[in-house]
DSSP file (Angstrom, degrees, kcal/mol; ACC not computed):
  #  RESIDUE AA STRUCTURE BP1 BP2  ACC     N-H-->O    O-->H-N    N-H-->O    O-->H-N    TCO  KAPPA ALPHA  PHI   PSI    X-CA   Y-CA   Z-CA
    1    1 A M     >        0   0    0      0, 0.0     4,-1.8     0, 0.0     5,-0.2   0.000 360.0 360.0 360.0 -39.1    0.0    0.0    0.0
    2    2 A E  H  >  +     0   0    0      1,-0.2     4,-1.9     2,-0.2     5,-0.1   0.874 360.0  55.2 -65.0 -35.7    2.8    2.3    0.8
    3    3 A T  H  > S+     0   0    0      1,-0.2     4,-2.2     2,-0.2    -1,-0.2   0.880 104.9  53.3 -65.5 -38.4    4.4    1.7   -2.6
    4    4 A V  H  > S+     0   0    0      1,-0.2     4,-2.2     2,-0.2    -1,-0.2   0.911 109.9  46.8 -61.6 -45.1    1.1    2.8   -4.3
    5    5 A F  H  X S+     0   0    0     -4,-1.8     4,-2.1     1,-0.2    -1,-0.2   0.829 110.2  53.9 -69.8 -31.1    1.0    6.1   -2.4
    6    6 A M  H  X S+     0   0    0     -4,-1.9     4,-2.3     2,-0.2    -2,-0.2   0.911 109.1  47.8 -67.1 -40.7    4.7    6.7   -3.2
    7    7 A I  H  X S+     0   0    0     -4,-2.2     4,-2.3     2,-0.2    -2,-0.2   0.920 112.3  49.6 -64.9 -42.6    4.1    6.2   -6.9
    8    8 A I  H  X S+     0   0    0     -4,-2.2     4,-2.5     1,-0.2    -1,-0.2   0.884 111.0  50.6 -60.4 -39.5    1.0    8.6   -6.7
    9    9 A Q  H  X S+     0   0    0     -4,-2.1     4,-2.3     2,-0.2    -2,-0.2   0.896 109.4  49.1 -69.2 -39.3    3.1   11.1   -4.9
   10   10 A V  H  X S+     0   0    0     -4,-2.3     4,-2.0     2,-0.2    -2,-0.2   0.918 113.3  47.6 -64.8 -41.2    5.9   11.0   -7.5
   11   11 A I  H  X S+     0   0    0     -4,-2.3     4,-2.3     1,-0.2    -2,-0.2   0.917 112.6  49.3 -64.3 -43.6    3.4   11.4  -10.3
   12   12 A A  H  X S+     0   0    0     -4,-2.5     4,-2.2     1,-0.2    -2,-0.2   0.879 110.2  50.8 -63.6 -37.2    1.7   14.3   -8.4
   13   13 A S  H  X S+     0   0    0     -4,-2.3     4,-2.4     2,-0.2    -1,-0.2   0.871 110.0  49.4 -70.6 -36.2    5.1   16.0   -7.9
   14   14 A I  H  X S+     0   0    0     -4,-2.0     4,-2.4     2,-0.2    -2,-0.2   0.916 113.1  46.8 -66.2 -41.9    6.0   15.8  -11.6
   15   15 A I  H  X S+     0   0    0     -4,-2.3     4,-2.6     2,-0.2    -2,-0.2   0.891 112.4  51.1 -64.2 -40.0    2.6   17.2  -12.6
   16   16 A L  H  X S+     0   0    0     -4,-2.2     4,-2.0     2,-0.2     5,-0.2   0.930 111.7  46.2 -65.2 -46.4    3.1   20.0  -10.0
   17   17 A I  H  X S+     0   0    0     -4,-2.4     4,-2.2     1,-0.2    -2,-0.2   0.920 114.7  47.7 -64.8 -42.4    6.6   20.9  -11.3
   18   18 A A  H  X S+     0   0    0     -4,-2.4     4,-1.8     1,-0.2    -2,-0.2   0.934 112.0  48.2 -63.4 -46.2    5.5   20.9  -14.9
   19   19 A S  H  X S+     0   0    0     -4,-2.6     4,-0.7     1,-0.2    -1,-0.2   0.845 113.2  48.2 -68.2 -32.1    2.3   23.0  -14.3
   20   20 A I  H >< S+     0   0    0     -4,-2.0     3,-0.5    -5,-0.2    -1,-0.2   0.893 111.8  48.9 -71.9 -40.1    4.2   25.6  -12.3
   21   21 A L  H 3< S+     0   0    0     -4,-2.2    -2,-0.2     1,-0.2    -1,-0.2   0.800 108.8  54.0 -69.7 -27.9    7.0   25.9  -14.8
   22   22 A L  H 3< S+     0   0    0     -4,-1.8    -1,-0.2    -5,-0.2    -2,-0.2   0.668  88.5  97.8 -79.3 -18.5    4.5   26.3  -17.7
   23   23 A Q  S << S-     0   0    0     -4,-0.7     2,-0.2    -3,-0.5     3,-0.0  -0.432  72.3-130.2 -72.7 144.8    2.7   29.2  -16.0
   24   24 A S        -     0   0    0     -2,-0.1     2,-0.1     1,-0.1    -1,-0.1  -0.620  30.7 -93.4 -91.9 156.1    3.6   32.7  -17.1
   25   25 A G        -     0   0    0     -2,-0.2     3,-0.1     1,-0.1    -1,-0.1  -0.421  24.8-146.6 -67.2 141.1    4.5   35.4  -14.6
   26   26 A K  S    S+     0   0    0      1,-0.2     2,-0.3    -2,-0.1    -1,-0.1   0.851  75.8   0.0 -77.9 -36.1    1.6   37.6  -13.6
   27   27 A S        -     0   0    0      8,-0.0     2,-0.5     9,-0.0    -1,-0.2  -0.975  57.9-137.9-152.2 162.0    3.6   40.8  -13.2
   28   28 A A     >  -     0   0    0     -2,-0.3     4,-1.0     1,-0.1     3,-0.2  -0.911  65.6 -41.4-128.7 104.2    7.2   42.1  -13.5
   29   29 A G  H  > S-     0   0    0     -2,-0.5     4,-1.4     1,-0.2     5,-0.1  -0.207  95.7 -42.9  79.1-168.1    8.3   44.5  -10.8
   30   30 A L  H  > S+     0   0    0      1,-0.2     4,-1.7     2,-0.2    -1,-0.2   0.874 135.9  50.8 -68.9 -39.9    6.5   47.4   -9.1
   31   31 A S  H  > S+     0   0    0     -3,-0.2     4,-2.1     1,-0.2    -1,-0.2   0.846 108.9  53.0 -70.3 -31.1    4.9   48.8  -12.3
   32   32 A G  H  X S+     0   0    0     -4,-1.0     4,-2.5     2,-0.2    -1,-0.2   0.835 106.9  52.1 -72.8 -31.4    3.6   45.3  -13.2
   33   33 A S  H  X S+     0   0    0     -4,-1.4     4,-1.6     2,-0.2    -2,-0.2   0.866 111.0  47.0 -72.5 -34.0    1.9   44.9   -9.9
   34   34 A I  H  X S+     0   0    0     -4,-1.7     4,-1.5     2,-0.2    -2,-0.2   0.939 117.7  41.6 -69.6 -46.5    0.2   48.2  -10.2
   35   35 A A  H  X S+     0   0    0     -4,-2.1     4,-2.3     1,-0.2    -2,-0.2   0.877 113.0  54.8 -67.7 -38.3   -1.0   47.5  -13.7
   36   36 A G  H  X S+     0   0    0     -4,-2.5     4,-2.0     1,-0.2    -1,-0.2   0.880 106.8  50.8 -65.0 -36.8   -1.9   43.9  -12.8
   37   37 A G  H  X S+     0   0    0     -4,-1.6     4,-1.7     2,-0.2    -1,-0.2   0.872 110.5  49.6 -68.4 -36.4   -4.1   45.0  -10.0
   38   38 A A  H  X S+     0   0    0     -4,-1.5     4,-2.1     2,-0.2    -2,-0.2   0.870 109.5  51.4 -67.9 -38.5   -5.9   47.4  -12.3
   39   39 A E  H  X>S+     0   0    0     -4,-2.3     5,-2.3     1,-0.2     4,-0.9   0.885 110.9  47.9 -68.4 -37.9   -6.4   44.7  -15.0
   40   40 A Q  H  <5S+     0   0    0     -4,-2.0    -1,-0.2     1,-0.2    -2,-0.2   0.862 110.7  52.1 -68.4 -34.5   -7.9   42.4  -12.4
   41   41 A L  H  <5S+     0   0    0     -4,-1.7    -2,-0.2     1,-0.2    -1,-0.2   0.875 112.7  43.7 -68.4 -38.0  -10.1   45.1  -11.1
   42   42 A M  H  <5S-     0   0    0     -4,-2.1    -1,-0.2    -5,-0.1    -2,-0.2   0.560 111.6-119.4 -85.6  -8.2  -11.5   45.9  -14.6
   43   43 A G  T  <5 +     0   0    0     -4,-0.9     3,-0.4    -5,-0.1    -3,-0.2   0.868  63.2 143.6  79.3  35.8  -11.9   42.2  -15.5
   44   44 A K      < +     0   0    0     -5,-2.3     3,-0.3     1,-0.2    -4,-0.1   0.434  57.3  71.4 -88.9   2.3   -9.5   42.2  -18.5
   45   45 A Q    >   +     0   0    0     -6,-0.4     3,-0.5     1,-0.2    -1,-0.2  -0.123  59.9 109.2-109.4  37.6   -8.2   38.7  -17.9
   46   46 A K  T 3   +     0   0    0     -3,-0.4    -1,-0.2     1,-0.2    -2,-0.1   0.792  67.6  62.9 -80.8 -29.9  -11.3   36.6  -18.8
   47   47 A G  T 3  S+     0   0    0     -3,-0.3     2,-0.9     1,-0.1     3,-0.2   0.092  70.7 104.6 -89.1  24.0  -10.0   35.1  -22.0
   48   48 A R    <>  +     0   0    0     -3,-0.5     4,-1.8     1,-0.2    -1,-0.1  -0.642  29.2 152.4-107.2  75.1   -7.1   33.1  -20.6
   49   49 A S  H  > S+     0   0    0     -2,-0.9     4,-2.2     2,-0.2    -1,-0.2   0.853  72.4  55.2 -72.8 -33.1   -8.4   29.5  -20.6
   50   50 A Y  H  > S+     0   0    0     -3,-0.2     4,-2.2     2,-0.2    -1,-0.2   0.927 111.1  44.3 -63.3 -45.1   -4.9   28.0  -20.9
   51   51 A E  H  > S+     0   0    0      2,-0.2     4,-2.0     1,-0.2    -1,-0.2   0.863 112.3  53.0 -68.8 -36.2   -3.7   29.8  -17.8
   52   52 A T  H  X S+     0   0    0     -4,-1.8     4,-2.1     2,-0.2    -1,-0.2   0.900 108.8  49.6 -63.6 -41.8   -6.9   28.9  -16.0
   53   53 A L  H  X S+     0   0    0     -4,-2.2     4,-2.4     1,-0.2    -2,-0.2   0.906 110.7  49.5 -65.3 -41.8   -6.4   25.2  -16.8
   54   54 A L  H  X S+     0   0    0     -4,-2.2     4,-2.2     1,-0.2    -1,-0.2   0.864 109.1  53.0 -66.3 -33.9   -2.8   25.3  -15.5
   55   55 A S  H  X S+     0   0    0     -4,-2.0     4,-2.0     2,-0.2    -2,-0.2   0.918 111.1  45.9 -65.8 -42.4   -4.0   27.0  -12.3
   56   56 A K  H  X S+     0   0    0     -4,-2.1     4,-2.5     2,-0.2    -2,-0.2   0.888 111.7  51.1 -65.6 -40.5   -6.5   24.3  -11.7
   57   57 A V  H  X S+     0   0    0     -4,-2.4     4,-2.7     1,-0.2    -2,-0.2   0.898 110.6  50.4 -63.8 -40.6   -4.0   21.5  -12.5
   58   58 A T  H  X S+     0   0    0     -4,-2.2     4,-2.3     2,-0.2    -2,-0.2   0.903 111.3  47.4 -62.6 -41.6   -1.6   23.1  -10.1
   59   59 A S  H  X S+     0   0    0     -4,-2.0     4,-2.2     2,-0.2    -2,-0.2   0.920 114.6  45.8 -66.6 -44.5   -4.3   23.3   -7.3
   60   60 A I  H  X S+     0   0    0     -4,-2.5     4,-2.6     2,-0.2     5,-0.2   0.920 113.0  50.5 -66.5 -43.3   -5.3   19.7   -7.9
   61   61 A G  H  X S+     0   0    0     -4,-2.7     4,-2.4     1,-0.2    -2,-0.2   0.893 110.7  49.0 -61.1 -41.1   -1.7   18.5   -8.0
   62   62 A A  H  X S+     0   0    0     -4,-2.3     4,-2.4     2,-0.2    -1,-0.2   0.907 110.8  50.9 -65.2 -40.7   -0.9   20.3   -4.7
   63   63 A G  H  X S+     0   0    0     -4,-2.2     4,-2.4     2,-0.2    -2,-0.2   0.923 111.8  46.2 -62.6 -44.3   -3.9   18.8   -3.1
   64   64 A V  H  X S+     0   0    0     -4,-2.6     4,-2.7     1,-0.2     5,-0.2   0.907 112.1  52.2 -64.0 -42.0   -3.0   15.3   -4.1
   65   65 A F  H  X S+     0   0    0     -4,-2.4     4,-1.8    -5,-0.2    -2,-0.2   0.913 111.3  46.0 -59.0 -44.9    0.6   15.8   -3.0
   66   66 A I  H  X S+     0   0    0     -4,-2.4     4,-2.1     2,-0.2    -2,-0.2   0.921 113.5  49.1 -67.9 -43.2   -0.5   17.0    0.4
   67   67 A I  H  X S+     0   0    0     -4,-2.4     4,-2.4     1,-0.2    -2,-0.2   0.921 112.0  47.1 -63.9 -44.1   -2.9   14.2    0.9
   68   68 A T  H  X S+     0   0    0     -4,-2.7     4,-2.3     1,-0.2    -1,-0.2   0.831 110.2  54.7 -67.4 -29.7   -0.4   11.5   -0.2
   69   69 A S  H  X S+     0   0    0     -4,-1.8     4,-2.1    -5,-0.2    -1,-0.2   0.923 110.1  45.9 -66.0 -45.1    2.2   13.0    2.1
   70   70 A I  H  X S+     0   0    0     -4,-2.1     4,-2.1     1,-0.2    -2,-0.2   0.905 113.1  49.5 -65.6 -41.4   -0.2   12.8    5.1
   71   71 A V  H  X S+     0   0    0     -4,-2.4     4,-2.4     1,-0.2    -2,-0.2   0.898 110.1  51.0 -65.7 -40.4   -1.1    9.2    4.2
   72   72 A L  H  X S+     0   0    0     -4,-2.3     4,-1.4     2,-0.2    -1,-0.2   0.893 109.9  49.2 -64.3 -40.2    2.5    8.2    3.9
   73   73 A V  H  X S+     0   0    0     -4,-2.1     4,-0.7     1,-0.2    -1,-0.2   0.908 111.8  49.9 -63.9 -40.1    3.4    9.7    7.3
   74   74 A Y  H >< S+     0   0    0     -4,-2.1     3,-0.7     1,-0.2    -2,-0.2   0.883 109.0  51.7 -64.7 -39.1    0.4    7.9    8.8
   75   75 A L  H 3< S+     0   0    0     -4,-2.4    -1,-0.2     1,-0.2    -2,-0.2   0.779 103.1  59.7 -69.6 -26.3    1.4    4.5    7.2
   76   76 A Q  H 3<        0   0    0     -4,-1.4    -1,-0.2     1,-0.2    -2,-0.2   0.691 360.0 360.0 -76.0 -18.8    5.0    4.8    8.6
   77   77 A K    <<        0   0    0     -4,-0.7    -1,-0.2    -3,-0.7    -2,-0.1   0.476 360.0 360.0 -78.4 360.0    3.8    4.9   12.2
């Protein structure tokens, strides 16, 4: 059982690394943070389905990674 969770954790970590590296930066420096906040406020970022998909994959991968980590610690006791 422990081996199955280790394999799942390795797969989740690879997915997590890939999805984080594929995401583009939201802002660059102080001017980017000011402009980025204005764009989010005005709703100009609605057409980014690829980035939304990567964000969801990252969230799911992180959740799976955390759950498998907790299960592996529990199985070692």
